[in-house]
C-alpha positions in Angstrom: -25.4 -8.6 21.0 -21.8 -10.6 20.1 -18.9 -8.8 19.4 -15.6 -10.0 18.0 -12.4 -8.0 17.3 -10.5 -7.6 14.0 -7.0 -7.3 14.4 -5.8 -7.8 10.5 -2.1 -8.5 9.6 -0.8 -5.5 8.1 2.7 -4.8 8.9 2.3 -6.6 12.3 4.8 -9.7 13.6 3.4 -12.8 14.8 4.2 -11.7 18.9 1.7 -8.6 18.5 -0.7 -10.6 16.6 -0.8 -13.1 19.6 -0.9 -10.5 22.1 -4.1 -8.7 20.5 -5.6 -12.2 20.1 -5.2 -13.1 23.8 -6.4 -9.6 24.8 -9.4 -10.3 23.2 -10.4 -13.3 24.5 -9.6 -12.1 28.1 -11.6 -9.0 27.3 -14.4 -11.8 27.0 -14.8 -11.0 23.2 -16.8 -13.7 21.2 -14.4 -13.9 18.1 -11.1 -12.9 16.4 -10.7 -11.9 12.9 -8.0 -11.8 10.6 -7.9 -11.3 6.6 -6.6 -13.1 4.1 -4.0 -11.4 1.9 -0.7 -11.3 1.3 0.5 -7.5 1.6 -0.4 -4.9 3.9 -3.4 -3.2 2.3 -2.0 0.4 3.8 1.0 2.3 4.4 4.1 2.6 1.9 6.5 0.1 0.6 6.9 -3.9 1.5 5.9 -4.6 5.1 5.1 -8.0 6.9 1.8 -9.7 6.3 1.3 -13.2 7.5 -0.3 -15.9 5.6 -3.9 -16.4 6.9 -4.5 -20.2 7.8 -1.5 -20.8 9.1 -1.8 -17.9 11.4 -4.9 -19.5 12.4 -3.5 -22.4 13.2 -1.0 -21.0 15.4 -3.3 -18.6 17.6 -5.8 -22.0 17.7 -3.0 -23.7 19.3 -2.0 -20.4 21.4 -5.8 -19.6 22.9 -8.6 -21.5 25.1 -12.2 -19.5 24.4 -12.0 -17.3 21.7 -13.5 -18.1 18.6 -11.1 -17.8 15.0 -11.8 -16.9 11.8 -10.8 -14.9 8.6 -12.8 -11.8 7.2 -12.8 -13.3 4.7 -10.8 -16.2 2.9 -10.9 -15.0 -0.8 -12.0 -18.4 -2.7 -9.7 -17.4 -5.5 -6.3 -18.0 -3.2 -7.0 -21.8 -2.7 -8.2 -24.8 -4.3 -11.6 -25.7 -2.2 -10.0 -28.9 -1.3 -7.1 -27.5 0.1 -8.9 -24.9 1.8 -11.2 -28.0 3.3 -8.0 -29.8 5.0 -7.2 -26.6 6.5 -10.5 -25.5 7.9 -10.7 -28.9 9.7 -7.0 -28.9 10.6 -7.7 -25.6 12.5 -11.2 -26.7 13.9 -9.3 -29.5 15.3 -6.6 -27.5 16.7 -9.0 -25.0 17.9 -11.1 -27.8 19.7 -13.9 -26.4 17.3 -13.2 -22.6 17.5 -13.3 -22.3 13.6 -16.0 -20.2 11.7 -15.6 -20.5 7.8 -16.2 -17.0 6.5 -15.6 -17.1 2.6 -16.1 -14.5 -0.1 -15.5 -13.9 -4.2 -12.0 -12.1 -3.2 -11.5 -8.2 -4.9 -7.9 -7.5 -5.0 -7.3 -7.8 -8.1 -3.8 -5.6 -7.8 -2.7 -8.6 -5.2 -3.7 -11.5 -7.4 -1.7 -10.1 -10.6 1.4 -9.5 -8.2 1.6 -13.0 -7.1 0.4 -15.0 -10.4 -3.4 -15.7 -9.1 -5.9 -15.9 -11.6 -8.3 -13.0 -11.0 -11.3 -13.9 -13.3 -14.8 -11.8 -13.9 -16.9 -11.3 -11.0 -19.9 -13.3 -12.0 -17.4 -16.5 -12.8 -15.7 -15.5 -9.2 -19.4 -16.2 -7.5 -19.8 -19.2 -9.5 -16.5 -20.3 -8.1 -17.6 -19.4 -4.4 -20.6 -21.1 -4.8 -18.9 -24.5 -6.2 -16.3 -24.2 -3.6 -18.7 -24.1 -0.8 -20.1 -27.3 -2.1 -16.8 -28.8 -2.4 -15.6 -28.5 1.2 -18.9 -29.0 2.6 -19.2 -32.5 0.7 -15.3 -33.3 2.1 -16.1 -32.5 5.3 -19.3 -34.2 5.5 -19.2 -36.9 3.1 -17.1 -40.0 2.4 -17.0 -41.2 -1.6 -18.1 -37.6 -2.7 -18.2 -36.8 -6.5 -18.8 -33.3 -7.6 -18.8 -32.2 -11.2 -18.9 -28.2 -11.5 -17.7 -25.7 -14.1 -14.8 -24.8 -12.0 -14.3 -27.5 -9.6 -14.5 -31.7 -9.1 -14.3 -33.9 -7.2 -14.0 -38.0 -7.8 -14.7 -40.3 -5.1 -12.8 -38.2 -2.7 -12.7 -38.9 1.2 -11.4 -36.7 3.5 -10.7 -37.2 7.4 -11.0 -36.3 10.0 -14.5 -35.0 10.0 -14.9 -31.5 12.1 -14.6 -31.2 15.5 -18.0 -29.0 15.0 -20.6 -31.2 13.4 -21.6 -31.1 10.6 -19.0 -28.5 9.6 -18.3 -25.0 10.8 -20.4 -22.1 10.9 -20.2 -20.7 7.2 -20.1 -17.2 6.8 -20.5 -15.3 3.7 -19.1 -11.7 3.0 -21.1 -10.0 0.7 -23.2 -7.2 -0.6 -23.9 -7.6 -4.5 -27.9 -8.2 -4.3 -27.8 -10.1 -7.8 -26.0 -13.2 -6.9 -23.9 -12.7 -3.7 -27.1 -11.8 -1.2 -29.2 -14.9 -2.8 -26.2 -17.5 -2.4 -26.0 -16.0 1.6 -29.8 -16.7 1.8 -29.4 -20.4 0.1 -26.7 -21.7 2.4 -24.9 -19.6 4.9 -24.8 -19.7 8.3 -23.5 -16.2 8.9 -23.4 -12.7 6.6 -21.1 -10.0 6.9 -21.6 -6.9 5.3 -20.4 -2.9 5.3 -23.7 -1.9 3.7 -24.9 1.2 5.7 -27.4 1.0 8.3 -31.2 1.9 8.0 -33.0 1.2 4.4 -29.8 0.2 2.6 -29.1 -2.7 4.9 -32.9 -3.8 5.2 -33.0 -4.0 1.6 -30.2 -6.3 1.6 -31.1 -8.2 4.2 -34.8 -8.9 2.9 -33.1 -10.3 0.1 -30.9 -12.3 1.6 -34.2 -13.4 3.8 -36.5 -13.8 0.9 -34.1 -16.6 -0.7 -33.6 -18.2 2.7 -37.2 -18.9 3.1 -37.4 -20.0 -0.7 -34.8 -22.4 0.3 -36.7 -23.9 3.4 -34.5 -22.2 5.6 -35.3 -20.1 8.7 -33.7 -16.3 8.5 -33.4 -15.9 11.5 -31.1 -18.4 11.6 -28.5 -16.4 10.0 -26.1 -14.5 12.1 -26.3 -11.1 10.6 -22.7 -8.9 10.9 -20.9 -5.7 10.1 -17.8 -4.0 11.3 -17.9 -1.3 14.1 -15.7 1.4 14.3 -13.9 2.4 18.0 -12.2 5.3 16.7 -15.0 8.2 17.0 -16.3 9.4 20.6 -17.8 6.7 23.0 -21.0 8.3 22.5 -20.9 7.7 18.7 -20.2 4.8 18.8 -22.9 3.9 21.3 -25.4 5.5 18.7 -24.0 3.3 15.8 -24.1 0.3 17.7 -27.8 1.0 18.4 -28.8 1.9 15.3 -27.0 -1.7 14.3 -29.3 -3.3 16.2 -32.5 -1.8 15.2 -31.7 -3.0 11.9 -31.3 -6.6 13.4 -27.6 -7.1 13.4 -26.3 -9.8 16.1 -22.8 -9.4 15.9 -20.3 -6.6 15.6 -16.6 -7.0 14.5 -15.0 -4.5 16.3 -11.9 -2.8 14.2 -8.4 -2.6 16.2 -8.5 1.5 16.7 -5.5 3.2 15.1 -5.3 4.7 18.5 -3.9 1.6 19.9 -4.2 -0.9 22.4 -5.4 1.7 25.3 -8.2 2.9 23.1 -9.6 -1.0 23.2 -9.1 -1.1 26.6 -11.2 2.0 27.2 -14.0 0.2 25.4 -14.0 -2.7 26.8 -14.0 -0.7 30.4 -16.5 2.1 29.6 -18.3 0.9 27.0 -18.8 -2.8 25.5 -21.6 -3.4 28.1 -23.6 -1.3 26.4 -22.8 -2.3 23.5 -23.3 -6.0 23.9 -26.0 -4.8 25.9 -25.4 -6.6 29.3 
């Protein structure tokens, strides 16, 4: 079981964010995950919230081993050609430590406040599917063209190629069973979902696996990920992790605990080896 740390930018300044990610790297976590929003999601009033992709570049330059990603990048915030260039840049700065995690976006209020279009759900899913195609073509192909409903390329070439070949792993955050999970099965290298353990998770995974097989892909090649709270008693944390393992989850994103760094240090000291299966 691989473990990452989610250290989203809610009301945090750069020194604290960098310190959290460096701690996660030193503690042996596989990845550090930030979010892709422009305002805090909790607390009262305005507060700091650093932009995700420039933050990833800064973290890439100040770390050495830990993988870096957003959980997840909303496809409505950037044209996919710009996203491709940003992702390749972070991949180079990090020496090939980027996971490209994408989703259809959800925070309507943020879109409205900042002037981003917020199309209906079905259209956002279409945009995501097209955006993935655009990003991968720009990362892997010269003279790339694409004629989609929402995005187009006209004999486009972008350099440099990513460090990771043919491209950084593509993750999709998804729970929708009609459109999103089939997309995961067709194209994703990793799947993240907040679906609860047991029947709900297994049903959703079955949809992903069936569409992967239909696309000629091995479902076992898709990383399955969800979050793990560290704020419950340690025996409960271990019980939940075991339940996730039985469901086939192979990556847990540990949310930075509200109790602070000491709680995470205690997890690393007392619980992490059992949860990771070492």
